C-alpha positions as CSV (number, residue, x, y, z in Angstrom):
1,M,-12.5,20.4,-0.6
2,V,-11.7,16.7,-0.7
3,S,-13.9,14.4,-1.9
4,A,-12.5,11.0,-1.7
5,V,-9.7,9.0,0.0
6,V,-7.6,5.8,-1.3
7,F,-5.3,4.2,0.5
8,D,-2.4,2.3,-0.3
9,V,-2.7,-1.3,0.7
10,G,1.0,-3.1,2.1
11,E,2.2,-1.2,5.4
12,T,-1.1,1.2,5.1
13,L,-3.7,-1.1,5.5
14,L,-2.0,-4.0,6.4
15,D,0.2,-5.6,8.5
16,D,2.8,-7.2,6.2
17,S,4.8,-9.6,8.2
18,R,3.2,-12.8,8.3
19,E,3.5,-12.9,3.7
20,W,7.2,-11.6,4.3
21,G,7.8,-14.7,6.9
22,A,6.0,-16.7,4.5
23,W,8.2,-15.8,1.7
24,A,11.4,-16.6,3.5
25,D,10.3,-19.5,4.9
26,W,9.0,-20.4,0.8
27,I,12.9,-19.6,-0.5
28,G,14.4,-21.4,2.9
29,V,16.1,-18.1,4.8
30,P,16.3,-17.2,8.0
31,R,13.4,-14.1,9.0
32,H,16.0,-12.3,10.1
33,T,18.5,-12.6,7.3
34,F,15.1,-12.1,4.6
35,S,14.0,-8.7,6.5
36,A,18.1,-7.6,7.1
37,V,18.4,-7.5,3.1
38,L,15.0,-6.6,2.2
39,G,16.1,-3.3,5.0
40,A,19.4,-3.1,2.7
41,V,17.0,-2.9,-0.5
42,T,14.6,0.0,0.6
43,A,17.5,2.1,2.6
44,A,18.7,1.7,-1.5
45,G,15.3,3.5,-2.5
46,R,15.3,0.4,-5.0
47,D,12.2,-2.0,-5.6
48,N,11.8,-5.3,-2.6
49,V,10.7,-7.5,-5.4
50,E,14.5,-7.5,-5.6
51,T,15.4,-9.0,-2.1
52,F,14.9,-12.5,-4.0
53,Q,17.4,-11.6,-6.3
54,Y,20.1,-12.0,-3.5
55,F,19.4,-15.5,-2.5
56,R,18.3,-17.2,-5.5
57,P,20.1,-14.8,-9.0
58,G,16.9,-15.4,-11.9
59,F,13.4,-15.6,-9.0
60,D,10.3,-16.0,-10.9
61,L,8.0,-14.1,-8.4
62,A,5.2,-14.5,-10.9
63,R,6.2,-18.7,-10.7
64,E,6.8,-18.8,-7.6
65,R,3.5,-17.3,-5.8
66,Q,1.5,-20.2,-7.8
67,L,3.9,-22.6,-6.7
68,R,2.9,-21.8,-3.5
69,E,-0.8,-21.9,-4.1
70,E,-0.9,-25.4,-5.9
71,A,1.8,-26.1,-2.1
72,G,-1.2,-25.0,0.0
73,L,0.4,-21.8,1.4
74,G,-0.5,-19.6,-0.9
75,E,-1.6,-15.3,-0.3
76,Q,-3.4,-15.4,3.1
77,I,-5.4,-11.6,4.2
78,D,-7.5,-11.5,7.5
79,E,-8.5,-9.4,10.1
80,G,-5.4,-9.9,12.0
81,D,-3.4,-8.7,9.5
82,L,-5.2,-5.5,9.3
83,Y,-3.8,-2.6,11.8
84,P,-5.8,-1.7,14.3
85,D,-6.5,1.8,13.3
86,V,-8.3,0.8,9.8
87,R,-11.7,-0.4,10.5
88,A,-12.3,2.7,13.1
89,A,-10.5,5.3,10.8
90,L,-11.9,4.6,7.2
91,T,-15.7,3.8,9.0
92,A,-15.1,7.7,10.1
93,L,-14.4,9.3,6.6
94,R,-17.3,7.3,5.6
95,A,-19.3,9.1,7.9
96,D,-18.0,12.5,6.5
97,G,-19.0,11.6,3.4
98,L,-16.5,11.0,1.8
99,W,-15.7,8.0,-0.7
100,V,-13.2,5.7,-0.1
101,G,-11.0,3.3,-2.2
102,I,-8.5,0.6,-1.7
103,A,-5.9,0.2,-4.7
104,G,-2.8,-0.5,-4.2
105,N,0.3,-3.0,-5.8
106,Q,-1.2,-6.3,-5.3
107,T,-1.9,-9.3,-6.8
108,A,-5.7,-10.5,-7.6
109,R,-5.9,-12.5,-5.4
110,A,-5.0,-11.0,-3.1
111,G,-8.0,-8.3,-4.2
112,E,-9.9,-10.9,-3.6
113,L,-9.7,-11.2,-0.2
114,L,-9.4,-8.1,0.8
115,R,-13.2,-7.8,-0.4
116,A,-14.3,-10.5,1.9
117,L,-13.1,-8.8,5.1
118,D,-16.0,-6.6,4.3
119,L,-14.3,-3.2,5.0
120,P,-16.3,0.0,5.1
121,A,-14.5,1.5,1.7
122,D,-16.4,1.9,-1.6
123,Y,-13.9,0.1,-4.2
124,I,-11.4,-2.1,-3.7
125,G,-9.2,-2.9,-6.9
126,T,-5.4,-4.1,-7.1
127,S,-2.7,-4.0,-10.1
128,G,-2.5,-7.5,-10.8
129,E,-6.6,-6.4,-11.3
130,W,-5.6,-3.5,-13.3
131,G,-2.5,-4.7,-15.2
132,V,-1.3,-1.8,-14.2
133,A,1.2,-0.9,-11.4
134,K,2.4,1.6,-9.4
135,P,4.5,4.2,-9.3
136,Q,3.6,4.2,-13.2
137,A,1.3,7.0,-14.4
138,G,-2.0,4.9,-15.2
139,F,-2.0,3.6,-12.0
140,F,-3.5,7.0,-10.6
141,H,-4.9,7.8,-13.8
142,R,-7.2,4.8,-13.1
143,I,-7.9,6.4,-9.7
144,I,-8.9,9.4,-11.0
145,E,-11.6,7.5,-13.3
146,I,-12.9,5.8,-10.2
147,A,-13.0,7.6,-7.6
148,P,-15.3,11.0,-7.4
149,G,-14.4,14.8,-8.0
150,H,-11.6,16.6,-9.4
151,P,-7.9,14.8,-9.0
152,D,-7.1,17.4,-6.8
153,Q,-9.7,16.6,-4.3
154,I,-8.4,13.0,-4.0
155,V,-6.6,12.0,-1.5
156,Y,-4.1,9.6,-1.7
157,V,-2.6,8.0,1.2
158,G,0.5,5.3,1.4
159,D,4.1,4.6,3.2
160,H,6.1,4.6,0.2
161,R,7.5,7.9,-0.9
162,D,8.6,7.4,-4.7
163,H,5.5,4.4,-5.0
164,D,2.7,6.3,-2.9
165,L,3.7,10.2,-2.4
166,L,5.3,11.5,-5.3
167,P,3.4,9.4,-8.3
168,A,0.1,10.4,-6.9
169,K,1.1,14.3,-6.8
170,A,2.6,14.1,-10.3
171,A,-0.7,13.1,-11.2
172,G,-2.8,15.4,-9.3
173,L,-3.7,14.2,-6.4
174,R,-3.2,15.3,-2.7
175,A,-1.3,12.7,-1.0
176,A,-0.2,12.1,2.9
177,L,2.1,9.3,3.7
178,I,2.1,7.3,6.5
179,R,4.6,7.3,8.9
180,R,4.4,3.1,9.4
181,G,6.2,0.3,8.4
182,P,10.2,0.2,7.0
183,W,9.9,2.5,4.0
184,G,7.0,4.9,6.0
185,Y,9.7,4.9,9.1
186,L,12.9,5.3,6.6
187,W,11.8,8.4,4.6
188,A,8.7,10.4,7.3
189,E,11.6,13.4,7.3
190,D,12.6,12.8,4.1
191,P,13.5,16.2,2.9
192,I,11.2,14.9,-0.6
193,V,8.4,13.8,1.2
194,G,8.5,17.0,3.4
195,A,8.5,19.0,-0.1
196,N,5.4,17.1,-1.7
197,A,3.8,15.8,0.9
198,D,0.4,17.6,2.0
199,W,0.2,15.9,5.2
200,V,3.1,13.2,6.9
201,I,0.9,11.3,9.1
202,N,1.5,8.9,12.6
203,S,-1.9,6.9,12.3
204,L,-5.4,6.7,10.0
205,H,-6.8,8.3,13.3
206,E,-5.3,11.4,12.2
207,L,-7.4,11.7,8.6
208,P,-11.0,12.8,9.3
209,E,-10.1,15.8,11.3
210,L,-7.5,16.5,9.1
211,L,-10.0,16.5,5.4
212,L,-12.6,18.2,6.9
213,A,-10.0,21.2,7.5
214,Q,-9.8,21.6,4.1
């Protein structure tokens, strides 16, 4: 029996296009160039933060993020960044009696912006607030502490094989990979995903029916 569903943020609930575009503009490279290098880094199975090093070796992401904020070009999240299925799917899951959480590798500022959207969720937390990030085990242990039920009653939903699916399963959670964003599309048919995912979905709308059957 499933008691809780916890969602990753980037490319699961949020379309990251605007934020990646803002970073390309900030470092002064064409958006399509930045996107192509990001894709190459993704395909190699490396952390997407490494993308910046190709354009600015020694790039300090935390420092540059602060400079963006000071320049009035900081992180933004609004209704238009949500994928169209988010509100309806989260609302349906709560109507079915499931506890709904949101937890991803985002800044503390992103946590504030997400809470300001008044999403139908029981809890919102970020790695920047927790001081631990995926794929570290501590991130998923924090989810287990917060969400109700035993680990195998908690479902983690994300788009990334190595940061979402595999560490969630290693922590004893159930996991769904969504075919969305570059990572989701890249790994949806991956044999490792096939061997570990409880579900591979194309839309969040699929979840209520799938989880009610458990």
